[in-house]
Structures are given as C-alpha cells and as structure tokens.
N, C-alpha and C positions, 0 to 999 in steps of 0.2 A: 505494498501499500504505500502510494507517495506521500509524503511529509511533507507540513506547513512550515517554512524558514522564514521566521523573518531578520531583517538586518538592517540598521540604519542605513541610510548613503553613504558617510562618511568612516565605514569599519571597514575593514581589509579583508577581503576572503577568505582571507585563511584562518580566520576564527571561526567562523563556519565549520571545518575540515572532519570535524566529528558528523556531525548534523546532516554533510555532503555523501557520508560515509556509510550513515545506517539505511539513506536514500536510496544507496545506487545499489549497498549489495544485502541481500536479507540473509537469516539463518544456512541455507539450503545450499547457498550461493559459497560462503566461507563456507562452510566443510566440506564444501566438492573441490573448493580455492585451496585447503590444506593440502586433501591428499595427494593432491595434482604434486603442489610443492616440496612434496617428499619424493617421488619419481624425479621432480628434478632436480634435485640435491645429488641424489643417489645415480641418477644417473650424467650427470652435467656439471653442474655447480661442485662437488664435495673435492672435484681433483686440484682446486686451484684452492683449498685450503691443506691446510695442512693441522691431522688430526688431531696433533698436544696442541696446535697454534690458538692464538686469540683473531677472533674474527668480529668485526663489527658491520651491524645492518645498519643503512641512510636512509630515513623517512623512511619507516619500518611498517610502518598500516598495522598489520594485523598480525604482525613474526611468523609470514607464515616459511620466509630465507630462516630466520634464525632459528625457526623453532625446528626447523629439520638439518640443518646443517653439521655436520660430525666435526667438533671443535670443541677446544678444553674449556674458553673460554668465549662465552659469548657477550658482545654487548646490543643492545637497538637505542638510537636516537629516534624522535618522531613530535611534531610538534600536534597532534591526537591527544588526547588524554589518555580515550580511547587504548591505545595503544598496550599501557600495561597490561590490564586488562588480560590481553588474549598472547602474551606474553607465560611463557612454558616454564614449569623452574628450574633456577639458575641460571633465567636469560638476565640479566643486568638491564635496564633500561632509566633514559633521559628521556625527560620532557623535554625538549628547546629544536629551536632550529636550526638545522644544518650547517647553515655556514657558520655556526655561533658553536659549534660541538667539542671545542677545542676550550670550551671553560669546563668545560664535564669531566672530560678524556684526558689520560695521561700522553704525550707528546712521546711521536713512535715506539708505541706500544703495540698496533697490532701488526700479524702477520700478512691480513685478506680483508680487503670490508666489500662492501656491494649495496649498489641499490638499484631498483626494479621500478619505472615506470614514475620518475618523478624530476626528472629535470622539464619535462613541457610541462609542468606545473610552477613552474620557476618562473618572474614576475621579467627580469629580464635578464640577457647575459653576463650581466656584468654578479649578479646574483649567480649562474652558474660560475665563473669561476670563482667566487668564494669560495662556494661549498668542494670546489676541484683542491684548492689551495688549503683547505682544513682535513680535507681525507689525507693529503699527504702528509698536512703536520701529525697526524694519528697513525699512519702506517711507519713502517719501522726503515728502516733503508731495505730495497730488494722487496721490501711489501704491492700486493700487489691490489688494485680495485678493478671489480669487474663490476660492465653496469649494462643493464638490459631495458629497452625503448622502443615505445613505439618509431617504424620509418617514415615520417613524415614523408618524403618521396613512393611509398609503397602502398600507405594507407590514407593517401588524402583528402578522399571521398567519406570518409567514415574521420579523422583526425578532430575536428572538432565538433565532434557530436558530444562530446566530454564539454561542463560547460567551464571546470577549472583546466582545461589544458590554453596556456597561453604562446608557448614557442614552438616555434614549428623546425624539428632536427631531425638531423640526419648521421647516420656513421663520421662520410666523413665531419661533417661538424661538432662533431661531437669528438674525434679524435682527433681535430685541433685546439678545442680547448684544453683538451688534456697536457696536448703540447706548450701550449703557452704557461699551462701551469707548472709544467717543470716533469711530468710526469711521460714516460717510451711508452710508447703503445704497441703491445705486442701479439696480437690479435684482434682485426678488424670484419667483421660479419655482417651482413649487408643484411642477410634477411634467414630468421631460427624462429621462435615461436608465433603461432594466428596473434592477429592484434589484439585478442582481449578475449575475456570467460563471457561477453556476450557474442563469439563465432558458437556459427551451426556443425562447428566440427563437434566429433564426441572430445570429449572427455576423461576416461577411466584410464584411471592409472598406467591398466598394461598399454593402454595405445599410447602414452607417451611416453612408457620406453618407450615404446615402438618405433613412434614420429623422434626419439633422438637416434634410434641406431641404421638410421635412414637420414641422412643433412642433404640428399638429394632431391627430398621430398621440402625439404626448408626454401627451393630456389619458387616454388609455386605456392605455397601454402604460406610461408614465413610474412610476416612482417613487421614485426619489433628486430633489430641491432642490437648487438652482442659485442662487448669491447674489454677486454681485457689490459692493462698498464698497470705499469709496474716505476713506483721512486726511484729512482734511482742508488745505488750503493753509495 
C-alpha cells in the first residue's frame, strides 16, 4: 500500500529516506532481496573480501550485503535510522552520511568496502568525490572498494522511474571519479546484474547462482555496472 509522505518545501529529500524505502519495499520484497544477496555474496562478492578481514558497507540500506558477506569484522554506515534494525548480530552500524564516515570509523582500517545502488542518489558530482575520498581514507593501503550501480547507458528508459535518482552515471564516469580520488581501477564491467528487483526476471537464489556462472548472459540482461578499485599501497 502506498504511504502518504509529508515534507516541507525546503527540507532535504534525504530526510525522507526511511519513508521512501518503506514505501518502495514491502516485507516480501525484503525477504526475497536477502536471499538473493546471500547468493550474490557466496558466488561473487566474497572473492574480494578476506575471510579474516574487515569490511565496510557504505549506504548499507537494509544490510543485505553486510549481513551475508564472509568477514571477521563487518561495519555499515547509512543515513537511514532503520538500517540498524536490519543488521545481523555482530554488524556495527553508524547512522551518518557516507561522506562523513571518517568521523566514526578508524583511518586505514578496512580491507574492503562496498556500495550498491547509492551513487545515483548523490546530489552532486562533488558529493561523489567526497564519498570516494572518505572511503579511501577508511581503507588500508592495498584495500579495495567494490561499486555496483545502474548504468545509465543501459537503462536510460527506466533510470528516473525512481524519484530519488539524481545523477546519471556509467561505468566510465565512475571509473574516472575513482581515479580522480586516488584509486587504481582493477575491474570495470559495464553490464552485470539486471536493473532492479522490479525486474520481471526470476530471482530465485539458484537462478541467481546460475546467472553468475554465465557472464555471457550479462551482456543481454545486465543493466548494472560493477567496478573494483584499489587504494595504492
């Protein structure tokens, strides 16, 4: 059921993040998302995170990644106060803007960082650079950041169906921003996952695992880019 959201004309849209996501995702969708993310971590993202390492999720949302990734220490940051209610036991959560994460996490501490479907919500390109600079400061030298997000080139027709999308980004523009922020890009894929959980494509965990094992299908069905960049040692 759609919820009515009230806001003052001068209030930032970010103050509505909790209401927007409650309106967008019902309980059934959240349960399905968690199962899919478990399959994604086991079949894909875990390879970039040391099992005895420390991992940070930026704009963690409902904690689907950070709850399922295999790591010794797991930390999440997000503006949404609802995030801590979805964190698994052992996951540390900080309610703070991504570009200010260095105020709450140690410098040069994490082996890996991750963000998914977040950068398109940033207001400006300067904010994207501020987020990348904060993440670089939180990573150990040699640590890596993984970034998943909708590729405007591949999904322009649907990109602005989400009210809180601001920036149109591609794998090329994000790679350039990473390099400007002092990262070395190691992986740059234009097409990986479908655009969103609203997709008509089936999302049973076994189908997700099958999809991950057949990258040739990504070229036809994938609408999200994926990048991995390293903080130089």
